[in-house]
PyMOL Python script that loads the backbone (N, CA, C, O; Angstrom):
from pymol import cmd

cmd.read_pdbstr("""\
ATOM      1  N   MET A   1       0.847  -1.181   0.000  1.00  0.00           N
ATOM      2  CA  MET A   1       0.000   0.000   0.000  1.00  0.00           C
ATOM      3  C   MET A   1       0.885   1.234   0.000  1.00  0.00           C
ATOM      4  O   MET A   1       1.935   1.245   0.642  1.00  0.00           O
ATOM      5  N   GLY A   2       0.472   2.272  -0.714  1.00  0.00           N
ATOM      6  CA  GLY A   2       1.231   3.512  -0.792  1.00  0.00           C
ATOM      7  C   GLY A   2       1.102   4.332   0.476  1.00  0.00           C
ATOM      8  O   GLY A   2       0.542   3.891   1.480  1.00  0.00           O
ATOM      9  N   LYS A   3       1.639   5.539   0.397  1.00  0.00           N
ATOM     10  CA  LYS A   3       1.561   6.454   1.533  1.00  0.00           C
ATOM     11  C   LYS A   3       0.113   6.773   1.865  1.00  0.00           C
ATOM     12  O   LYS A   3      -0.741   6.834   0.981  1.00  0.00           O
ATOM     13  N   THR A   4      -0.149   6.973   3.135  1.00  0.00           N
ATOM     14  CA  THR A   4      -1.488   7.364   3.569  1.00  0.00           C
ATOM     15  C   THR A   4      -1.387   8.519   4.551  1.00  0.00           C
ATOM     16  O   THR A   4      -0.327   8.757   5.130  1.00  0.00           O
ATOM     17  N   SER A   5      -2.480   9.230   4.739  1.00  0.00           N
ATOM     18  CA  SER A   5      -2.585  10.296   5.729  1.00  0.00           C
ATOM     19  C   SER A   5      -3.614   9.880   6.764  1.00  0.00           C
ATOM     20  O   SER A   5      -4.521   9.096   6.483  1.00  0.00           O
ATOM     21  N   THR A   6      -3.461  10.408   7.944  1.00  0.00           N
ATOM     22  CA  THR A   6      -4.401  10.119   9.020  1.00  0.00           C
ATOM     23  C   THR A   6      -5.392  11.262   9.154  1.00  0.00           C
ATOM     24  O   THR A   6      -5.013  12.433   9.127  1.00  0.00           O
ATOM     25  N   ILE A   7      -6.663  10.915   9.297  1.00  0.00           N
ATOM     26  CA  ILE A   7      -7.721  11.898   9.512  1.00  0.00           C
ATOM     27  C   ILE A   7      -8.284  11.651  10.908  1.00  0.00           C
ATOM     28  O   ILE A   7      -8.585  10.517  11.281  1.00  0.00           O
ATOM     29  N   ARG A   8      -8.418  12.726  11.666  1.00  0.00           N
ATOM     30  CA  ARG A   8      -9.045  12.626  12.986  1.00  0.00           C
ATOM     31  C   ARG A   8     -10.261  13.535  12.990  1.00  0.00           C
ATOM     32  O   ARG A   8     -10.186  14.695  12.586  1.00  0.00           O
ATOM     33  N   ALA A   9     -11.372  13.000  13.448  1.00  0.00           N
ATOM     34  CA  ALA A   9     -12.600  13.797  13.488  1.00  0.00           C
ATOM     35  C   ALA A   9     -13.392  13.449  14.735  1.00  0.00           C
ATOM     36  O   ALA A   9     -13.378  12.312  15.206  1.00  0.00           O
ATOM     37  N   ARG A  10     -14.070  14.437  15.250  1.00  0.00           N
ATOM     38  CA  ARG A  10     -14.971  14.204  16.387  1.00  0.00           C
ATOM     39  C   ARG A  10     -16.370  13.985  15.827  1.00  0.00           C
ATOM     40  O   ARG A  10     -16.835  14.718  14.954  1.00  0.00           O
ATOM     41  N   ILE A  11     -17.019  12.965  16.349  1.00  0.00           N
ATOM     42  CA  ILE A  11     -18.356  12.622  15.878  1.00  0.00           C
ATOM     43  C   ILE A  11     -19.148  12.069  17.060  1.00  0.00           C
ATOM     44  O   ILE A  11     -18.581  11.431  17.947  1.00  0.00           O
ATOM     45  N   LYS A  12     -20.432  12.309  17.072  1.00  0.00           N
ATOM     46  CA  LYS A  12     -21.262  11.820  18.176  1.00  0.00           C
ATOM     47  C   LYS A  12     -21.231  10.292  18.194  1.00  0.00           C
ATOM     48  O   LYS A  12     -21.340   9.656  17.146  1.00  0.00           O
ATOM     49  N   PRO A  13     -21.085   9.706  19.376  1.00  0.00           N
ATOM     50  CA  PRO A  13     -20.975   8.247  19.478  1.00  0.00           C
ATOM     51  C   PRO A  13     -22.148   7.490  18.860  1.00  0.00           C
ATOM     52  O   PRO A  13     -21.941   6.455  18.227  1.00  0.00           O
ATOM     53  N   ASP A  14     -23.372   7.984  19.032  1.00  0.00           N
ATOM     54  CA  ASP A  14     -24.516   7.260  18.474  1.00  0.00           C
ATOM     55  C   ASP A  14     -24.511   7.289  16.945  1.00  0.00           C
ATOM     56  O   ASP A  14     -24.881   6.303  16.309  1.00  0.00           O
ATOM     57  N   LEU A  15     -24.096   8.404  16.354  1.00  0.00           N
ATOM     58  CA  LEU A  15     -23.993   8.494  14.896  1.00  0.00           C
ATOM     59  C   LEU A  15     -22.914   7.542  14.387  1.00  0.00           C
ATOM     60  O   LEU A  15     -23.108   6.855  13.385  1.00  0.00           O
ATOM     61  N   LYS A  16     -21.789   7.506  15.075  1.00  0.00           N
ATOM     62  CA  LYS A  16     -20.689   6.609  14.696  1.00  0.00           C
ATOM     63  C   LYS A  16     -21.154   5.154  14.728  1.00  0.00           C
ATOM     64  O   LYS A  16     -20.906   4.396  13.791  1.00  0.00           O
ATOM     65  N   GLU A  17     -21.823   4.776  15.802  1.00  0.00           N
ATOM     66  CA  GLU A  17     -22.287   3.398  15.954  1.00  0.00           C
ATOM     67  C   GLU A  17     -23.289   3.023  14.864  1.00  0.00           C
ATOM     68  O   GLU A  17     -23.189   1.951  14.267  1.00  0.00           O
ATOM     69  N   LYS A  18     -24.248   3.900  14.608  1.00  0.00           N
ATOM     70  CA  LYS A  18     -25.275   3.619  13.596  1.00  0.00           C
ATOM     71  C   LYS A  18     -24.678   3.522  12.195  1.00  0.00           C
ATOM     72  O   LYS A  18     -25.025   2.624  11.428  1.00  0.00           O
ATOM     73  N   THR A  19     -23.777   4.452  11.862  1.00  0.00           N
ATOM     74  CA  THR A  19     -23.208   4.431  10.509  1.00  0.00           C
ATOM     75  C   THR A  19     -22.248   3.266  10.326  1.00  0.00           C
ATOM     76  O   THR A  19     -22.192   2.688   9.240  1.00  0.00           O
ATOM     77  N   GLU A  20     -21.493   2.906  11.354  1.00  0.00           N
ATOM     78  CA  GLU A  20     -20.597   1.756  11.230  1.00  0.00           C
ATOM     79  C   GLU A  20     -21.392   0.474  11.008  1.00  0.00           C
ATOM     80  O   GLU A  20     -20.936  -0.425  10.300  1.00  0.00           O
ATOM     81  N   HIS A  21     -22.572   0.385  11.605  1.00  0.00           N
ATOM     82  CA  HIS A  21     -23.445  -0.775  11.373  1.00  0.00           C
ATOM     83  C   HIS A  21     -23.870  -0.826   9.899  1.00  0.00           C
ATOM     84  O   HIS A  21     -23.866  -1.891   9.283  1.00  0.00           O
ATOM     85  N   ILE A  22     -24.233   0.321   9.347  1.00  0.00           N
ATOM     86  CA  ILE A  22     -24.624   0.393   7.933  1.00  0.00           C
ATOM     87  C   ILE A  22     -23.432   0.071   7.040  1.00  0.00           C
ATOM     88  O   ILE A  22     -23.566  -0.679   6.073  1.00  0.00           O
ATOM     89  N   PHE A  23     -22.261   0.638   7.359  1.00  0.00           N
ATOM     90  CA  PHE A  23     -21.056   0.341   6.573  1.00  0.00           C
ATOM     91  C   PHE A  23     -20.807  -1.166   6.540  1.00  0.00           C
ATOM     92  O   PHE A  23     -20.494  -1.728   5.491  1.00  0.00           O
ATOM     93  N   LYS A  24     -20.948  -1.812   7.691  1.00  0.00           N
ATOM     94  CA  LYS A  24     -20.710  -3.255   7.769  1.00  0.00           C
ATOM     95  C   LYS A  24     -21.658  -4.003   6.838  1.00  0.00           C
ATOM     96  O   LYS A  24     -21.248  -4.945   6.160  1.00  0.00           O
ATOM     97  N   GLN A  25     -22.931  -3.586   6.802  1.00  0.00           N
ATOM     98  CA  GLN A  25     -23.906  -4.220   5.908  1.00  0.00           C
ATOM     99  C   GLN A  25     -23.523  -4.020   4.444  1.00  0.00           C
ATOM    100  O   GLN A  25     -23.841  -4.851   3.593  1.00  0.00           O
ATOM    101  N   LEU A  26     -22.839  -2.912   4.157  1.00  0.00           N
ATOM    102  CA  LEU A  26     -22.411  -2.614   2.788  1.00  0.00           C
ATOM    103  C   LEU A  26     -21.052  -3.221   2.457  1.00  0.00           C
ATOM    104  O   LEU A  26     -20.562  -3.085   1.336  1.00  0.00           O
ATOM    105  N   GLY A  27     -20.448  -3.888   3.430  1.00  0.00           N
ATOM    106  CA  GLY A  27     -19.133  -4.486   3.214  1.00  0.00           C
ATOM    107  C   GLY A  27     -18.002  -3.475   3.313  1.00  0.00           C
ATOM    108  O   GLY A  27     -16.923  -3.689   2.762  1.00  0.00           O
ATOM    109  N   LEU A  28     -18.250  -2.372   4.017  1.00  0.00           N
ATOM    110  CA  LEU A  28     -17.246  -1.318   4.168  1.00  0.00           C
ATOM    111  C   LEU A  28     -16.818  -1.193   5.622  1.00  0.00           C
ATOM    112  O   LEU A  28     -17.540  -1.591   6.536  1.00  0.00           O
ATOM    113  N   ASN A  29     -15.629  -0.631   5.816  1.00  0.00           N
ATOM    114  CA  ASN A  29     -15.247  -0.173   7.141  1.00  0.00           C
ATOM    115  C   ASN A  29     -15.193   1.350   7.064  1.00  0.00           C
ATOM    116  O   ASN A  29     -15.408   1.926   5.998  1.00  0.00           O
ATOM    117  N   THR A  30     -14.909   1.997   8.178  1.00  0.00           N
ATOM    118  CA  THR A  30     -14.919   3.460   8.199  1.00  0.00           C
ATOM    119  C   THR A  30     -13.889   4.038   7.237  1.00  0.00           C
ATOM    120  O   THR A  30     -14.173   5.016   6.545  1.00  0.00           O
ATOM    121  N   THR A  31     -12.706   3.453   7.182  1.00  0.00           N
ATOM    122  CA  THR A  31     -11.659   3.946   6.280  1.00  0.00           C
ATOM    123  C   THR A  31     -12.117   3.883   4.828  1.00  0.00           C
ATOM    124  O   THR A  31     -11.940   4.844   4.079  1.00  0.00           O
ATOM    125  N   LYS A  32     -12.698   2.769   4.430  1.00  0.00           N
ATOM    126  CA  LYS A  32     -13.177   2.634   3.047  1.00  0.00           C
ATOM    127  C   LYS A  32     -14.308   3.620   2.753  1.00  0.00           C
ATOM    128  O   LYS A  32     -14.373   4.180   1.659  1.00  0.00           O
ATOM    129  N   ALA A  33     -15.197   3.832   3.722  1.00  0.00           N
ATOM    130  CA  ALA A  33     -16.309   4.769   3.525  1.00  0.00           C
ATOM    131  C   ALA A  33     -15.797   6.198   3.363  1.00  0.00           C
ATOM    132  O   ALA A  33     -16.271   6.930   2.494  1.00  0.00           O
ATOM    133  N   ILE A  34     -14.839   6.595   4.186  1.00  0.00           N
ATOM    134  CA  ILE A  34     -14.268   7.941   4.082  1.00  0.00           C
ATOM    135  C   ILE A  34     -13.518   8.091   2.764  1.00  0.00           C
ATOM    136  O   ILE A  34     -13.631   9.123   2.102  1.00  0.00           O
ATOM    137  N   THR A  35     -12.760   7.081   2.381  1.00  0.00           N
ATOM    138  CA  THR A  35     -12.033   7.120   1.110  1.00  0.00           C
ATOM    139  C   THR A  35     -13.009   7.242  -0.053  1.00  0.00           C
ATOM    140  O   THR A  35     -12.771   8.015  -0.981  1.00  0.00           O
ATOM    141  N   PHE A  36     -14.102   6.489  -0.014  1.00  0.00           N
ATOM    142  CA  PHE A  36     -15.131   6.569  -1.051  1.00  0.00           C
ATOM    143  C   PHE A  36     -15.686   7.987  -1.139  1.00  0.00           C
ATOM    144  O   PHE A  36     -15.822   8.537  -2.232  1.00  0.00           O
ATOM    145  N   PHE A  37     -16.005   8.578   0.011  1.00  0.00           N
ATOM    146  CA  PHE A  37     -16.532   9.942   0.048  1.00  0.00           C
ATOM    147  C   PHE A  37     -15.530  10.919  -0.561  1.00  0.00           C
ATOM    148  O   PHE A  37     -15.908  11.744  -1.393  1.00  0.00           O
ATOM    149  N   TYR A  38     -14.266  10.843  -0.165  1.00  0.00           N
ATOM    150  CA  TYR A  38     -13.233  11.741  -0.691  1.00  0.00           C
ATOM    151  C   TYR A  38     -13.075  11.580  -2.199  1.00  0.00           C
ATOM    152  O   TYR A  38     -12.941  12.569  -2.920  1.00  0.00           O
ATOM    153  N   LYS A  39     -13.090  10.333  -2.678  1.00  0.00           N
ATOM    154  CA  LYS A  39     -12.931  10.100  -4.118  1.00  0.00           C
ATOM    155  C   LYS A  39     -14.107  10.677  -4.905  1.00  0.00           C
ATOM    156  O   LYS A  39     -13.912  11.205  -5.999  1.00  0.00           O
ATOM    157  N   GLN A  40     -15.314  10.585  -4.368  1.00  0.00           N
ATOM    158  CA  GLN A  40     -16.485  11.154  -5.033  1.00  0.00           C
ATOM    159  C   GLN A  40     -16.400  12.677  -5.083  1.00  0.00           C
ATOM    160  O   GLN A  40     -16.740  13.286  -6.097  1.00  0.00           O
ATOM    161  N   VAL A  41     -15.950  13.292  -3.994  1.00  0.00           N
ATOM    162  CA  VAL A  41     -15.780  14.750  -3.973  1.00  0.00           C
ATOM    163  C   VAL A  41     -14.746  15.161  -5.012  1.00  0.00           C
ATOM    164  O   VAL A  41     -14.946  16.132  -5.742  1.00  0.00           O
ATOM    165  N   GLU A  42     -13.632  14.419  -5.079  1.00  0.00           N
ATOM    166  CA  GLU A  42     -12.588  14.721  -6.065  1.00  0.00           C
ATOM    167  C   GLU A  42     -13.131  14.561  -7.485  1.00  0.00           C
ATOM    168  O   GLU A  42     -12.915  15.428  -8.332  1.00  0.00           O
ATOM    169  N   LEU A  43     -13.822  13.478  -7.745  1.00  0.00           N
ATOM    170  CA  LEU A  43     -14.349  13.185  -9.076  1.00  0.00           C
ATOM    171  C   LEU A  43     -15.384  14.215  -9.514  1.00  0.00           C
ATOM    172  O   LEU A  43     -15.348  14.692 -10.649  1.00  0.00           O
ATOM    173  N   LYS A  44     -16.297  14.555  -8.626  1.00  0.00           N
ATOM    174  CA  LYS A  44     -17.388  15.473  -8.957  1.00  0.00           C
ATOM    175  C   LYS A  44     -17.016  16.942  -8.769  1.00  0.00           C
ATOM    176  O   LYS A  44     -17.769  17.835  -9.155  1.00  0.00           O
ATOM    177  N   LYS A  45     -15.846  17.184  -8.172  1.00  0.00           N
ATOM    178  CA  LYS A  45     -15.424  18.558  -7.832  1.00  0.00           C
ATOM    179  C   LYS A  45     -16.466  19.214  -6.930  1.00  0.00           C
ATOM    180  O   LYS A  45     -16.694  20.422  -6.997  1.00  0.00           O
ATOM    181  N   GLY A  46     -17.080  18.411  -6.102  1.00  0.00           N
ATOM    182  CA  GLY A  46     -18.101  18.879  -5.183  1.00  0.00           C
ATOM    183  C   GLY A  46     -18.723  17.694  -4.477  1.00  0.00           C
ATOM    184  O   GLY A  46     -18.199  16.580  -4.526  1.00  0.00           O
ATOM    185  N   CYS A  47     -19.828  17.938  -3.830  1.00  0.00           N
ATOM    186  CA  CYS A  47     -20.485  16.903  -3.044  1.00  0.00           C
ATOM    187  C   CYS A  47     -21.956  16.841  -3.426  1.00  0.00           C
ATOM    188  O   CYS A  47     -22.650  17.857  -3.407  1.00  0.00           O
ATOM    189  N   LEU A  48     -22.428  15.660  -3.769  1.00  0.00           N
ATOM    190  CA  LEU A  48     -23.837  15.508  -4.126  1.00  0.00           C
ATOM    191  C   LEU A  48     -24.749  15.923  -2.983  1.00  0.00           C
ATOM    192  O   LEU A  48     -25.872  16.369  -3.219  1.00  0.00           O
ATOM    193  N   LEU A  49     -24.285  15.782  -1.758  1.00  0.00           N
ATOM    194  CA  LEU A  49     -25.093  16.151  -0.597  1.00  0.00           C
ATOM    195  C   LEU A  49     -25.213  17.657  -0.447  1.00  0.00           C
ATOM    196  O   LEU A  49     -26.118  18.147   0.229  1.00  0.00           O
ATOM    197  N   MET A  50     -24.304  18.394  -1.075  1.00  0.00           N
ATOM    198  CA  MET A  50     -24.280  19.850  -0.959  1.00  0.00           C
ATOM    199  C   MET A  50     -24.242  20.477  -2.344  1.00  0.00           C
ATOM    200  O   MET A  50     -23.476  21.409  -2.585  1.00  0.00           O
ATOM    201  N   GLU A  51     -25.062  19.972  -3.251  1.00  0.00           N
ATOM    202  CA  GLU A  51     -25.025  20.368  -4.657  1.00  0.00           C
ATOM    203  C   GLU A  51     -24.985  21.875  -4.899  1.00  0.00           C
ATOM    204  O   GLU A  51     -24.219  22.312  -5.757  1.00  0.00           O
ATOM    205  N   PRO A  52     -25.761  22.692  -4.197  1.00  0.00           N
ATOM    206  CA  PRO A  52     -25.703  24.136  -4.476  1.00  0.00           C
ATOM    207  C   PRO A  52     -24.335  24.756  -4.186  1.00  0.00           C
ATOM    208  O   PRO A  52     -24.039  25.848  -4.672  1.00  0.00           O
ATOM    209  N   PHE A  53     -23.501  24.072  -3.402  1.00  0.00           N
ATOM    210  CA  PHE A  53     -22.216  24.635  -3.010  1.00  0.00           C
ATOM    211  C   PHE A  53     -21.057  24.095  -3.833  1.00  0.00           C
ATOM    212  O   PHE A  53     -19.901  24.350  -3.495  1.00  0.00           O
ATOM    213  N   GLN A  54     -21.330  23.358  -4.900  1.00  0.00           N
ATOM    214  CA  GLN A  54     -20.263  22.801  -5.719  1.00  0.00           C
ATOM    215  C   GLN A  54     -19.480  23.911  -6.402  1.00  0.00           C
ATOM    216  O   GLN A  54     -20.005  24.987  -6.688  1.00  0.00           O
ATOM    217  N   ILE A  55     -18.218  23.621  -6.654  1.00  0.00           N
ATOM    218  CA  ILE A  55     -17.360  24.564  -7.366  1.00  0.00           C
ATOM    219  C   ILE A  55     -17.765  24.537  -8.834  1.00  0.00           C
ATOM    220  O   ILE A  55     -17.775  23.480  -9.465  1.00  0.00           O
ATOM    221  N   ARG A  56     -18.092  25.687  -9.363  1.00  0.00           N
ATOM    222  CA  ARG A  56     -18.500  25.776 -10.769  1.00  0.00           C
ATOM    223  C   ARG A  56     -17.759  26.928 -11.425  1.00  0.00           C
ATOM    224  O   ARG A  56     -17.415  27.903 -10.757  1.00  0.00           O
ATOM    225  N   PRO A  57     -17.511  26.827 -12.722  1.00  0.00           N
ATOM    226  CA  PRO A  57     -16.873  27.958 -13.403  1.00  0.00           C
ATOM    227  C   PRO A  57     -17.798  29.170 -13.379  1.00  0.00           C
ATOM    228  O   PRO A  57     -19.017  29.009 -13.331  1.00  0.00           O
ATOM    229  N   PRO A  58     -17.245  30.370 -13.410  1.00  0.00           N
ATOM    230  CA  PRO A  58     -18.093  31.569 -13.394  1.00  0.00           C
ATOM    231  C   PRO A  58     -19.029  31.598 -14.595  1.00  0.00           C
ATOM    232  O   PRO A  58     -18.667  31.166 -15.690  1.00  0.00           O
ATOM    233  N   SER A  59     -20.214  32.103 -14.382  1.00  0.00           N
ATOM    234  CA  SER A  59     -21.203  32.197 -15.447  1.00  0.00           C
ATOM    235  C   SER A  59     -20.841  33.355 -16.375  1.00  0.00           C
ATOM    236  O   SER A  59     -20.450  34.425 -15.908  1.00  0.00           O
ATOM    237  N   ARG A  60     -20.966  33.149 -17.668  1.00  0.00           N
ATOM    238  CA  ARG A  60     -20.694  34.204 -18.658  1.00  0.00           C
ATOM    239  C   ARG A  60     -21.984  34.638 -19.345  1.00  0.00           C
ATOM    240  O   ARG A  60     -21.942  35.282 -20.393  1.00  0.00           O
ATOM    241  N   ARG A  61     -23.123  34.294 -18.765  1.00  0.00           N
ATOM    242  CA  ARG A  61     -24.407  34.651 -19.377  1.00  0.00           C
ATOM    243  C   ARG A  61     -24.684  36.140 -19.289  1.00  0.00           C
ATOM    244  O   ARG A  61     -25.372  36.699 -20.143  1.00  0.00           O
ATOM    245  N   PHE A  62     -24.154  36.783 -18.263  1.00  0.00           N
ATOM    246  CA  PHE A  62     -24.412  38.200 -18.060  1.00  0.00           C
ATOM    247  C   PHE A  62     -23.125  38.985 -18.258  1.00  0.00           C
ATOM    248  O   PHE A  62     -22.069  38.560 -17.787  1.00  0.00           O
ATOM    249  N   PRO A  63     -23.189  40.128 -18.948  1.00  0.00           N
ATOM    250  CA  PRO A  63     -21.965  40.908 -19.172  1.00  0.00           C
ATOM    251  C   PRO A  63     -21.416  41.463 -17.860  1.00  0.00           C
ATOM    252  O   PRO A  63     -22.166  41.771 -16.934  1.00  0.00           O
ATOM    253  N   LEU A  64     -20.118  41.582 -17.806  1.00  0.00           N
ATOM    254  CA  LEU A  64     -19.476  42.192 -16.649  1.00  0.00           C
ATOM    255  C   LEU A  64     -19.777  43.684 -16.644  1.00  0.00           C
ATOM    256  O   LEU A  64     -19.979  44.256 -17.715  1.00  0.00           O
ATOM    257  N   PRO A  65     -19.814  44.339 -15.490  1.00  0.00           N
ATOM    258  CA  PRO A  65     -20.117  45.774 -15.435  1.00  0.00           C
ATOM    259  C   PRO A  65     -19.210  46.622 -16.329  1.00  0.00           C
ATOM    260  O   PRO A  65     -19.671  47.625 -16.873  1.00  0.00           O
ATOM    261  N   ASP A  66     -17.948  46.259 -16.497  1.00  0.00           N
ATOM    262  CA  ASP A  66     -17.021  47.014 -17.351  1.00  0.00           C
ATOM    263  C   ASP A  66     -17.437  46.975 -18.819  1.00  0.00           C
ATOM    264  O   ASP A  66     -17.156  47.901 -19.580  1.00  0.00           O
ATOM    265  N   ALA A  67     -18.112  45.889 -19.207  1.00  0.00           N
ATOM    266  CA  ALA A  67     -18.460  45.704 -20.615  1.00  0.00           C
ATOM    267  C   ALA A  67     -19.749  46.425 -21.003  1.00  0.00           C
ATOM    268  O   ALA A  67     -20.086  46.481 -22.185  1.00  0.00           O
ATOM    269  N   ILE A  68     -20.455  46.961 -20.058  1.00  0.00           N
ATOM    270  CA  ILE A  68     -21.745  47.614 -20.354  1.00  0.00           C
ATOM    271  C   ILE A  68     -21.523  49.010 -20.880  1.00  0.00           C
ATOM    272  O   ILE A  68     -22.485  49.715 -21.184  1.00  0.00           O
TER     273      ILE A  68
END
""", "prot")
cmd.dss("prot")
cmd.show_as("cartoon", "prot")
cmd.util.cbc("prot")
cmd.orient("prot")
């Protein structure tokens, strides 16, 4: 395995327990789930859960004030 980085996060114990149970049903552990999430953010250049906040190129539909 190549180089890895460590992530530390605080999370409510009940949320951790519930999600780890779901991960187990999906055949994932926490590391794989976090890696999956990071890869999706990288691939999509944003997060499906926060679609309005995705990074998008500036809109060119409206002229800039200097061009008016």
